[in-house]
N, C-alpha and C positions, 0 to 999 in steps of 0.2 A: 709184355716184356719191359717196355720203357717204364711202366709204373713201378715194377719191382726194382729196377735199376735206380730209380729216383729214391725209393725207400732206403735202399742200401747206402746211397750217397749221403742222404740226410742223416742217417744214423752215424756214419763215419765222421761227418762234420761235427755233430753233437759230441761224440766221444773225444775228438781232437780238442774241442773247446774245453771240455772238462779236464783233460790232462794238461792243458797249457796254463791252467790257473796256478799262480804262485802261492806257496804255502806261507802264511803269515809268520814272521820272525824266522824265516828259514836260515839255517846256519851258513855262514860264509867262511869257507875254508875249514880246516881241522881245528876243533876246540882243544884247548889245553886239558891236561888230565883233571878229572873231576876232583880228585883228592887235593890237588894243588889249589884249585879255585876255592874249595871248601875252607882250607886253612887260611888263605890270604884275604878272602872277601866276605866270608859268611860265618865268622867266629863271634862277631859282636852280638850280644844278646839283647840288651834293652835299648830301645831308641832314645836318642838324646834330643833336647830342644835345640832349635835353630832359629835364626832370624826369620821373621815372618810367621812363626807358629802362633796359633791362637790358644789361649789357656783360660781356664776358670780357676779361681782360688776360693776355697771354703775355709773359713776360720770358725771352728765350732763355738756356738754361743755368741758370736760377734758378727751379726749381719752387716753392721756398718763398716766392717773391714773386709767383707767378702765381696767378690766380684763374680757374678754368675753362679753363686753357690746353690747347690741343690737343696740347701736348707732354708733358702730365702724365698721371697716372693717373686724374684726375678728368674726367668728361664735361663738355662745354660745352653740352649740350642744355638748353634753357630749362626743360623740365618736370621733369627729373630730375638735372641737373648743378649745378655751382657757378657763380655769377655775382654781379655787383655791380649794385645798383640806384641810380640817381641819386635823391637825396631831393628834397624840395619846393624846396630851394634850388639844385638842380642839382649837388650835391656827392656825392663818394664818399669812403669811408675806405680808403686803400690801405696794404698792408703796407710798413712802414719809412718811408713818406712821410707818412701821416696824411691829413687831409681836404684835398680838392682840388676846385675847381669845374671841371666839364667841360662843363656846359651851354653851348650856343652855338657849340661847335666841331664840325667834322666829324671823321671817324675819323682821317684823316691828320694833322690838327692835334693831335688828342688823343695819337696815338702819338708825335709829335714832342715835345709838352709833357712826356709821361711819360719820354721818353728824356733830356730835360734834367734832370728831377727825379732820376731814378735814376742819372744821370751823376755826381751829387754823392757817391754811395756805391759806384758800380760803374764799371768801366772800359769805355767804349764799349758801353753796353747796347743791345740790340735789342729793341724793344717792339712788339707787335702787339695792336691792339684790335679786337674783333668785337662788333657790335651784334646782339642776339637779338630785339629787339622792334620792328623796322621791317618792316611788311607793307603790301602793296597788295592790293586786291580787284578781281577782274574778273568781271563778270556779263553775262548775256545770251547772245547767239548765238556762242559759242565752243565748241570741242570739250571743254575741261576748265575750266569756270568754277570759281572758288574764291579762296582767300587764298594769296598768294605772298610768301615772305620776301625782303627786299632784300639781306640780309647787308651786306657792305661795298661791294658793287659798284654802279656807276652803271648802272641799268637803264632803257632808254628804252621808248617805247610799242611799237615794232615787236618788240623783244626779248621783252617780256612777252607779246605776242600769240603769238609763237613758243613760249614756255614753256607757254602754255595750249592748244597743239595747233593753233593757227590758227582762222580763222573757219569756221563751218559754212555750209551752203548757203543759209540764210535771212538771214544777217547783211547789214546795210546798210553796206558797206565805205566808203561816202562820208560816213558820219555817225557816226564813233566818238567817243564823248564821254568826256572826262576831267573828273571832278568833284573839286575840291580845296577843303579847308577853309582859309580865310584869316582874317586879322584883320577883314576886311570881310564875313565870312560865306562861304558856299559859292559857288564860281564854277565855270563849266563852259566847257571849250574843246572845240569840235567839229572833228575832224580827218578829212580825206578821204585815206585811205591809198592810194587809186587815183591820186591826183594826184602824179605822179613829179616834177613841177617844184617844188612847194612842200613836199612831204613832208619833205625833210631839215630844213627850218626848223621844222616843226611836230612833228617826231618828238622830243618833249621828254623829258628825264630825269624819272623819276617820283620822287615824294616819299612818305614814310610816310603811310599812311591815304588815299592817292588811291584813287578808285573809277573803274574803266573800265567803261563800259556800251556794249554793242553792241545796238542796236535791231534788231528783226526786220522784214523786208520784208512787205508785205501778202500775199505768196504763202503765208506760214506760216499766217495766219488762214484762208485758203481751204482749205489742205490739212487743217488741224485740223477745220474744219467738215465737210469731206467724210468724214474718218475717223469723226466722231461720227454723222453723218447716215446714212451708207451702211448700217450694220447695222439701224438702226431702220426705214429706208425699205424694206429688203429684207423685214423681218418683216411690216410693214404691207401690203406688196404681196402677200406670200404669203397673209396673212389675207384680203385682198380677193379673190384668185383662189379661195381655198377657199370663201368665202361665196358667190361667184358659182356655183360648181359645186353647192353645197348647194341654193341657191335654184332652180337649173335642174332 
């Protein structure tokens, strides 16, 4: 009898431990209406350059003017290649041009601006700018959580979920959270990707440093509890049977 009481007590403690775990990024208080958050903080489409960003500049046919160009012999890899970094004033020092402020412009605008500047010394230059330091992070119940580079592309929520291998079986598809740093502090937008009517409007373009979090359904806690409890219960049950045989 004591053996089975011990088994029950152990199972209760394990279940209590499972339920006491805090959910990552749990909401504090009631969130404002999703529509209001969407309009105020998630309407911007293309990321803009900021102080500290790392970029490469490719001037077609002019390797001597390019920095980290994909067309040159130098790599454009952030860790081992050549690149330019925007200083605290958002400026870079470019070959033949000198200092130029690029902060506040998106990559298309920067490419156009550089074509205008290099157009003063070259005939119809073609300039491409690539950002190396724009990343988003996806956490929680996806197949491949991690940090993903935005490059120059506009990447929306659904596209990033695809890059991460999709949702796993425990993900709450109706509560995908996008957490964004703003001048007003961090804000969170909850998106139901099963809602085919509203998804196109809430399938927002991501910005650098966004965090996407997929919460787990309660079924995961149950499965994890069973996985932890089953071996222990089996051992205790075996000991109980053994002790009964010995006593008899």
